[in-house]
Every structure is written in C-alpha cells, then in structure tokens.
Backbone as CSV, one residue per row, in Angstrom:
resi,resn,N_x,N_y,N_z,CA_x,CA_y,CA_z,C_x,C_y,C_z
1,MET,-18.872,-20.129,-5.694,-18.478,-18.888,-5.074,-18.370,-17.850,-6.192
2,SER,-18.900,-16.639,-5.979,-18.856,-15.610,-7.011,-17.430,-15.116,-7.223
3,ARG,-17.201,-14.518,-8.387,-15.879,-14.012,-8.741,-15.405,-12.942,-7.766
4,LYS,-16.334,-12.039,-7.364,-15.973,-10.982,-6.428,-15.503,-11.565,-5.088
5,ILE,-16.200,-12.566,-4.610,-15.819,-13.184,-3.337,-14.462,-13.864,-3.476
6,LYS,-14.238,-14.556,-4.618,-12.932,-15.188,-4.853,-11.827,-14.158,-4.877
7,ASN,-12.071,-13.023,-5.573,-11.068,-11.945,-5.647,-10.787,-11.358,-4.266
8,LEU,-11.850,-11.123,-3.500,-11.674,-10.558,-2.174,-10.930,-11.549,-1.277
9,THR,-11.259,-12.824,-1.402,-10.586,-13.843,-0.627,-9.111,-13.889,-0.956
10,ALA,-8.756,-13.787,-2.247,-7.349,-13.790,-2.650,-6.619,-12.577,-2.097
11,ALA,-7.247,-11.407,-2.137,-6.626,-10.184,-1.637,-6.420,-10.286,-0.129
12,LEU,-7.397,-10.783,0.584,-7.261,-10.923,2.033,-6.187,-11.958,2.383
13,ALA,-6.096,-13.002,1.584,-5.050,-14.014,1.829,-3.669,-13.408,1.632
14,ALA,-3.487,-12.594,0.587,-2.192,-11.946,0.353,-1.860,-10.979,1.468
15,LEU,-2.847,-10.210,1.928,-2.631,-9.285,3.022,-2.322,-10.014,4.307
16,THR,-3.042,-11.086,4.583,-2.797,-11.888,5.778,-1.392,-12.475,5.760
17,ALA,-0.964,-12.965,4.604,0.380,-13.521,4.492,1.430,-12.452,4.767
18,THR,1.209,-11.241,4.268,2.148,-10.150,4.516,2.230,-9.828,5.994
19,VAL,1.090,-9.726,6.652,1.067,-9.411,8.076,1.698,-10.547,8.876
20,PHE,1.421,-11.783,8.501,1.996,-12.946,9.193,3.505,-12.947,9.061
21,LEU,4.013,-12.717,7.841,5.466,-12.711,7.625,6.123,-11.597,8.429
22,ALA,5.474,-10.426,8.479,6.023,-9.320,9.274,6.036,-9.681,10.746
23,ALA,5.002,-10.359,11.211,4.932,-10.750,12.629,5.989,-11.782,12.984
24,CYS,6.432,-12.562,12.003,7.424,-13.611,12.255,8.847,-13.119,12.035
25,SER,9.008,-11.865,11.631,10.352,-11.373,11.339,11.171,-11.224,12.621
26,PRO,12.507,-11.218,12.502,13.361,-11.065,13.686,13.077,-9.779,14.454
27,GLU,12.730,-8.696,13.722,12.420,-7.436,14.396,11.226,-7.593,15.301
28,SER,10.229,-8.391,14.847,9.039,-8.609,15.643,9.349,-9.413,16.897
29,LYS,10.237,-10.395,16.777,10.599,-11.207,17.945,11.253,-10.345,19.022
30,ALA,12.109,-9.404,18.600,12.745,-8.504,19.554,11.712,-7.618,20.244
31,ALA,10.679,-7.224,19.505,9.644,-6.366,20.081,8.844,-7.104,21.140
32,ASP,8.787,-8.447,21.062,8.030,-9.223,22.038,8.597,-9.058,23.454
33,THR,9.831,-8.620,23.598,10.454,-8.480,24.912,10.269,-7.081,25.489
34,LYS,9.533,-6.210,24.770,9.311,-4.852,25.244,8.470,-4.844,26.503
35,ASP,8.499,-3.718,27.170,7.718,-3.500,28.380,6.238,-3.762,28.111
36,PRO,5.578,-4.606,28.880,4.157,-4.900,28.661,3.257,-3.695,28.908
37,LYS,3.787,-2.612,29.446,2.964,-1.414,29.669,2.740,-0.658,28.377
38,ASP,3.501,-1.001,27.301,3.291,-0.329,26.014,1.850,-0.493,25.592
39,THR,1.301,0.524,24.950,-0.083,0.445,24.487,-0.102,0.477,22.971
40,ALA,-1.152,-0.083,22.386,-1.285,-0.081,20.926,-1.333,1.347,20.408
41,SER,-1.978,2.252,21.157,-2.091,3.611,20.665,-0.748,4.312,20.640
42,SER,0.119,4.089,21.626,1.421,4.761,21.611,2.335,4.129,20.585
43,ALA,2.246,2.839,20.351,3.122,2.175,19.400,2.621,2.292,17.973
44,ALA,1.312,2.488,17.794,0.755,2.500,16.444,1.322,3.616,15.591
45,GLY,1.649,4.745,16.182,2.144,5.855,15.422,3.648,5.864,15.205
46,LYS,4.371,4.939,15.781,5.815,4.925,15.679,6.250,3.865,14.674
47,ALA,6.834,4.332,13.579,7.271,3.409,12.525,8.313,2.454,13.060
48,GLY,8.228,1.209,12.613,9.231,0.215,12.964,8.972,-0.500,14.273
49,GLU,7.998,-0.064,15.046,7.718,-0.721,16.321,6.539,-1.673,16.174
50,THR,6.578,-2.766,16.888,5.456,-3.687,16.922,4.740,-3.495,18.248
51,PRO,3.447,-3.147,18.216,2.728,-2.931,19.468,2.603,-4.232,20.246
52,SER,2.498,-4.115,21.566,2.340,-5.315,22.394,0.901,-5.813,22.354
53,LYS,-0.016,-5.004,21.859,-1.405,-5.400,21.674,-1.676,-5.440,20.168
54,PRO,-2.691,-6.167,19.742,-2.993,-6.217,18.307,-3.216,-4.820,17.742
55,LEU,-2.723,-4.598,16.546,-2.935,-3.351,15.823,-4.167,-3.564,14.966
56,SER,-5.182,-2.757,15.155,-6.472,-2.982,14.507,-6.968,-1.691,13.872
57,PHE,-7.350,-1.768,12.609,-7.871,-0.607,11.901,-9.126,-1.001,11.133
58,PRO,-10.285,-1.104,11.803,-11.530,-1.361,11.064,-11.737,-0.230,10.045
59,ALA,-12.349,-0.544,8.918,-12.525,0.426,7.830,-13.135,1.731,8.329
60,ALA,-14.072,1.660,9.239,-14.748,2.860,9.726,-13.823,3.767,10.545
61,ASP,-12.720,3.209,11.051,-11.800,3.973,11.890,-10.614,4.567,11.095
62,LEU,-10.509,4.275,9.808,-9.401,4.814,9.027,-9.561,6.306,8.835
63,THR,-8.453,7.027,8.897,-8.452,8.473,8.684,-7.847,8.732,7.311
64,TRP,-8.670,9.238,6.392,-8.233,9.467,5.009,-7.731,10.893,4.818
65,LYS,-6.621,11.024,4.106,-6.039,12.321,3.765,-5.783,12.344,2.276
66,GLU,-5.955,13.509,1.651,-5.648,13.608,0.223,-4.160,13.896,0.047
67,LEU,-3.535,13.153,-0.857,-2.132,13.358,-1.181,-2.034,14.643,-2.003
68,PRO,-1.288,15.659,-1.529,-1.215,16.936,-2.242,-0.819,16.757,-3.713
69,ASP,-1.442,17.546,-4.579,-1.122,17.582,-6.007,-1.243,16.209,-6.680
70,SER,-2.201,15.382,-6.218,-2.323,14.014,-6.750,-3.564,13.808,-7.612
71,GLY,-4.415,14.818,-7.705,-5.638,14.637,-8.489,-6.680,13.784,-7.779
72,GLY,-6.701,13.831,-6.447,-7.737,13.132,-5.695,-7.326,11.812,-5.077
73,VAL,-6.040,11.441,-5.154,-5.584,10.214,-4.507,-5.576,10.438,-2.997
74,LYS,-6.143,9.482,-2.256,-6.221,9.575,-0.798,-5.518,8.390,-0.165
75,TYR,-5.054,8.582,1.059,-4.382,7.499,1.791,-4.811,7.493,3.236
76,ALA,-4.752,6.309,3.846,-5.030,6.145,5.281,-3.884,5.310,5.839
77,ASN,-3.089,5.907,6.692,-1.940,5.212,7.278,-2.369,4.144,8.271
78,VAL,-1.641,3.036,8.248,-1.801,1.972,9.228,-0.581,1.946,10.123
79,LYS,0.585,2.223,9.519,1.850,2.258,10.244,2.721,3.307,9.576
80,GLY,3.368,4.155,10.348,4.185,5.214,9.774,3.311,6.228,9.060
81,ASP,3.894,6.889,8.051,3.158,7.913,7.297,3.603,7.892,5.851
82,LEU,2.694,7.527,4.952,2.984,7.485,3.530,3.564,8.813,3.048
83,ALA,3.074,9.927,3.570,3.524,11.243,3.124,4.702,11.766,3.956
84,GLY,5.203,10.971,4.898,6.296,11.408,5.757,7.599,10.708,5.419
85,ARG,8.449,10.563,6.397,9.747,9.887,6.230,9.667,8.541,6.911
86,GLY,10.452,7.578,6.428,10.535,6.279,7.073,9.553,5.271,6.528
87,PRO,9.550,4.075,7.142,8.675,2.992,6.665,7.205,3.341,6.881
88,TYR,6.375,2.754,6.030,4.934,2.967,6.180,4.169,1.756,5.642
89,GLU,2.917,1.649,6.063,1.920,0.737,5.511,0.651,1.574,5.425
90,ALA,-0.008,1.542,4.266,-1.177,2.398,4.094,-2.143,1.858,3.061
91,PHE,-3.421,2.188,3.275,-4.440,1.974,2.240,-4.373,3.212,1.332
92,VAL,-4.627,3.008,0.053,-4.589,4.117,-0.925,-5.814,3.988,-1.814
93,LYS,-6.538,5.106,-2.006,-7.705,5.151,-2.894,-7.376,6.011,-4.118
94,PHE,-7.624,5.454,-5.287,-7.485,6.180,-6.542,-8.879,6.374,-7.137
95,PRO,-9.197,7.603,-7.564,-10.482,7.795,-8.256,-10.526,6.977,-9.547
96,ALA,-11.697,6.472,-9.894,-11.865,5.739,-11.142,-11.406,6.616,-12.300
97,GLY,-10.615,6.059,-13.201,-10.127,6.794,-14.366,-8.902,7.651,-14.122
98,LYS,-8.366,7.640,-12.915,-7.186,8.441,-12.566,-5.927,7.801,-13.165
99,ASP,-5.198,8.579,-13.958,-3.955,8.131,-14.553,-2.789,8.933,-13.988
100,ASN,-1.713,8.250,-13.655,-0.475,8.923,-13.238,0.401,9.181,-14.457
101,PRO,1.181,10.267,-14.455,2.111,10.501,-15.549,3.279,9.504,-15.451
102,MET,4.129,9.480,-16.468,5.318,8.624,-16.447,6.142,9.004,-15.209
103,HIS,6.529,7.971,-14.438,7.284,8.207,-13.208,7.999,6.922,-12.798
104,HIS,8.775,7.022,-11.726,9.368,5.840,-11.093,9.405,6.068,-9.591
105,HIS,9.785,5.033,-8.856,9.907,5.110,-7.400,11.343,4.761,-7.034
106,SER,11.858,5.334,-5.951,13.242,5.109,-5.533,13.465,3.726,-4.946
107,GLN,12.382,3.041,-4.566,12.488,1.691,-4.017,11.329,0.866,-4.550
108,ASN,11.414,-0.453,-4.395,10.318,-1.336,-4.820,9.026,-0.893,-4.163
109,LEU,7.918,-1.081,-4.884,6.623,-0.698,-4.349,5.658,-1.887,-4.426
110,PRO,5.584,-2.691,-3.338,4.630,-3.803,-3.287,3.215,-3.276,-3.076
111,THR,2.263,-3.909,-3.783,0.882,-3.438,-3.721,-0.094,-4.610,-3.805
112,VAL,-1.141,-4.553,-2.973,-2.255,-5.503,-3.056,-3.474,-4.687,-3.501
113,VAL,-4.134,-5.130,-4.551,-5.343,-4.448,-5.062,-6.550,-5.088,-4.378
114,LEU,-7.303,-4.265,-3.648,-8.449,-4.744,-2.893,-9.785,-4.464,-3.595
115,LYS,-9.807,-3.425,-4.437,-11.045,-3.027,-5.119,-10.682,-2.352,-6.434
116,GLY,-11.513,-2.493,-7.442,-11.280,-1.871,-8.727,-10.232,-2.622,-9.529
117,THR,-9.799,-1.999,-10.638,-8.734,-2.574,-11.468,-7.653,-1.521,-11.669
118,PHE,-6.486,-1.791,-11.114,-5.335,-0.922,-11.253,-4.524,-1.419,-12.445
119,TYR,-3.690,-0.554,-12.998,-2.824,-0.998,-14.100,-1.435,-0.371,-13.946
120,ALA,-0.483,-1.032,-14.577,0.863,-0.475,-14.695,1.313,-0.747,-16.132
121,GLU,1.936,0.239,-16.740,2.454,0.089,-18.102,3.963,0.282,-18.028
122,ILE,4.683,-0.814,-18.304,6.147,-0.805,-18.250,6.680,-1.243,-19.591
123,ASP,7.597,-0.454,-20.143,8.197,-0.761,-21.452,7.128,-0.981,-22.514
124,GLY,6.056,-0.169,-22.458,4.995,-0.256,-23.451,4.008,-1.385,-23.252
125,LYS,4.196,-2.225,-22.235,3.263,-3.332,-21.978,2.383,-2.991,-20.788
126,ARG,1.078,-2.957,-21.028,0.103,-2.635,-19.974,-0.399,-3.928,-19.326
127,THR,-0.309,-3.983,-17.994,-0.804,-5.117,-17.234,-1.902,-4.641,-16.301
128,ARG,-3.045,-5.331,-16.337,-4.187,-4.997,-15.497,-4.125,-5.824,-14.224
129,TYR,-4.454,-5.206,-13.090,-4.459,-5.854,-11.780,-5.844,-5.687,-11.140
130,PRO,-6.763,-6.636,-11.365,-8.083,-6.535,-10.744,-7.990,-6.864,-9.252
131,ALA,-9.058,-6.596,-8.526,-9.116,-6.909,-7.105,-8.658,-8.349,-6.866
132,GLY,-7.828,-8.513,-5.843,-7.267,-9.822,-5.540,-5.856,-9.993,-6.077
133,SER,-5.339,-8.978,-6.784,-3.998,-9.049,-7.386,-2.939,-8.476,-6.473
134,TYR,-1.726,-8.943,-6.699,-0.538,-8.427,-6.023,0.501,-8.116,-7.104
135,TYR,1.230,-7.039,-6.922,2.360,-6.741,-7.801,3.413,-5.971,-7.021
136,LYS,4.637,-5.979,-7.527,5.707,-5.194,-6.915,6.444,-4.480,-8.035
137,LEU,6.271,-3.143,-8.100,6.959,-2.367,-9.097,8.428,-2.260,-8.716
138,PRO,9.329,-2.502,-9.661,10.760,-2.435,-9.328,11.248,-1.007,-9.155
139,ALA,12.175,-0.815,-8.240,12.766,0.503,-7.985,13.405,1.042,-9.251
140,GLY,13.211,2.338,-9.503,13.865,3.008,-10.624,13.303,2.710,-11.988
141,LYS,12.264,1.893,-12.109,11.719,1.497,-13.402,10.634,2.477,-13.831
142,PRO,10.874,3.251,-14.929,9.835,4.178,-15.396,8.572,3.434,-15.816
143,HIS,7.415,3.977,-15.442,6.145,3.344,-15.779,5.004,4.343,-15.691
144,LEU,3.926,3.985,-16.342,2.640,4.669,-16.172,1.807,3.791,-15.264
145,SER,0.883,4.373,-14.548,-0.025,3.575,-13.720,-1.296,4.352,-13.464
146,GLY,-2.299,3.644,-12.961,-3.554,4.319,-12.648,-4.660,3.335,-12.413
147,CYS,-5.832,3.905,-12.211,-7.051,3.132,-11.937,-7.940,3.203,-13.166
148,GLU,-8.352,2.043,-13.648,-9.210,2.021,-14.819,-10.586,2.640,-14.500
149,LYS,-11.276,3.099,-15.535,-12.591,3.716,-15.387,-13.601,2.710,-14.869
150,GLY,-14.625,3.199,-14.210,-15.745,2.359,-13.786,-15.857,2.215,-12.279
151,GLU,-14.740,2.032,-11.571,-14.793,1.827,-10.129,-13.491,2.351,-9.518
152,GLU,-13.623,3.068,-8.377,-12.404,3.539,-7.711,-11.552,2.326,-7.302
153,CYS,-10.253,2.557,-7.177,-9.335,1.513,-6.775,-8.945,1.689,-5.308
154,LEU,-8.933,0.592,-4.585,-8.456,0.572,-3.210,-7.251,-0.348,-3.165
155,LEU,-6.122,0.183,-2.734,-4.868,-0.554,-2.689,-4.349,-0.619,-1.268
156,PHE,-3.475,-1.572,-1.001,-2.694,-1.588,0.232,-1.235,-1.607,-0.198
157,GLN,-0.477,-0.594,0.248,0.931,-0.455,-0.151,1.806,-0.307,1.087
158,TYR,3.063,-0.721,0.954,4.007,-0.601,2.062,5.414,-0.530,1.502
159,GLN,6.261,0.199,2.195,7.667,0.323,1.820,8.506,0.479,3.073
160,SER,9.796,0.143,2.955,10.685,0.231,4.119,11.186,1.664,4.321
161,ASP,10.951,2.530,3.370,11.266,3.944,3.532,10.115,4.723,2.914
162,ASN,10.199,6.029,2.942,9.078,6.847,2.514,8.690,6.636,1.054
163,PHE,7.437,6.913,0.753,6.891,6.866,-0.609,7.419,8.031,-1.407
164,ASP,7.683,7.786,-2.685,7.987,8.896,-3.602,7.443,8.555,-4.972
165,LEU,7.128,9.593,-5.733,6.704,9.459,-7.116,7.559,10.453,-7.867
166,VAL,8.560,9.963,-8.597,9.538,10.802,-9.268,9.157,10.892,-10.746
167,PRO,8.754,12.094,-11.215,8.402,12.240,-12.647,9.594,11.839,-13.518
168,THR,9.287,11.138,-14.611,10.309,10.637,-15.524,9.995,11.146,-16.911
169,ASP,10.994,11.569,-17.636,10.829,12.004,-19.024,10.278,10.845,-19.830
170,ALA,9.135,11.050,-20.479,8.479,9.982,-21.250,9.342,9.476,-22.396
171,LYS,10.349,10.228,-22.815,11.192,9.831,-23.937,12.243,8.818,-23.532
172,LYS,12.462,8.624,-22.245,13.492,7.696,-21.790,13.093,6.276,-21.999
C-alpha cells in the first residue's frame, strides 16, 4: 500500500473514531428521542443538536468561506460556525507556505491533518504533522503554526466553543 493511501487511511480512521465517539456520547443518546419529523437540514445548522438523519457533507457540497484577515485561510462548516459563537466542526484549508504569527487559543484545539504537512512550534520545538496526523494544541499555550511549502493543508478541527486566535507577544 502506498504511503499516501496509508496516511489517508489513518486520517479517515481518526475522523471516524471522533464521529463514532460523538455519536455514542450521552448528548447523542438524548437526541435519539427527538421528534422523528426533524430533518437533517434543520438540525445541521444548529450547534449541539444531533440530526435524526445522517449528517452528510460530500466534498463537492462543502461551502468554503475565507476567514477575515487570515491571509487566505478558508473554512467549511460541518456543524456550528467556526467564525461564530458556540461549538463547531469544520474543514480548514491553509495555503501552502502560510505561517501564523505567535498566538494561543482559549481552549484546546484538536486537529486531524488530511492533506499537506502542518506544523506547530511550541517552546522552540517544531513538530511536523503530515497527512494522517492528529494533534491537540493545549489551551493558552503560545505557539507558531502553519502549512509547510509545497502543498496546501486540509485540516479537520472542532471545539466545544468558538474558535479564536489570540496574538501573543513573541517575547513571552
């Protein structure tokens, strides 16, 4: 099996495990008792709700938006809104060679790398995350991050509250 297929298989396995764990959560069990008249389209846009029908987002159906003042970073929401308030799940595209300035996030940021090689530099140590990788940046931890040159990065990220990128003084 080629390396790319192995990497893609690992990424899909991590994503499947995340979706499975979310489906088995107590919140999901409570949602199973909702009115069967609920539709996937009405539930898909409401954060925190589990639709009574499968939630499906084929790649061709994703709606991409550019994150303001991000230098070309785009996102496609699957649940909630990455740029809004509350919980979200979203695909994120970084242009090849895009570097973020020193920053931190107010909460942990779990990420699955689906394409390209993403990196995070924490306490002066740079770690590369090629396709098929998973990482969780700790809340409040200053770091650099970005997509290495050569190929755009496609990520899947989710948080229990809204996304934030808080600039941090590089001297800290």
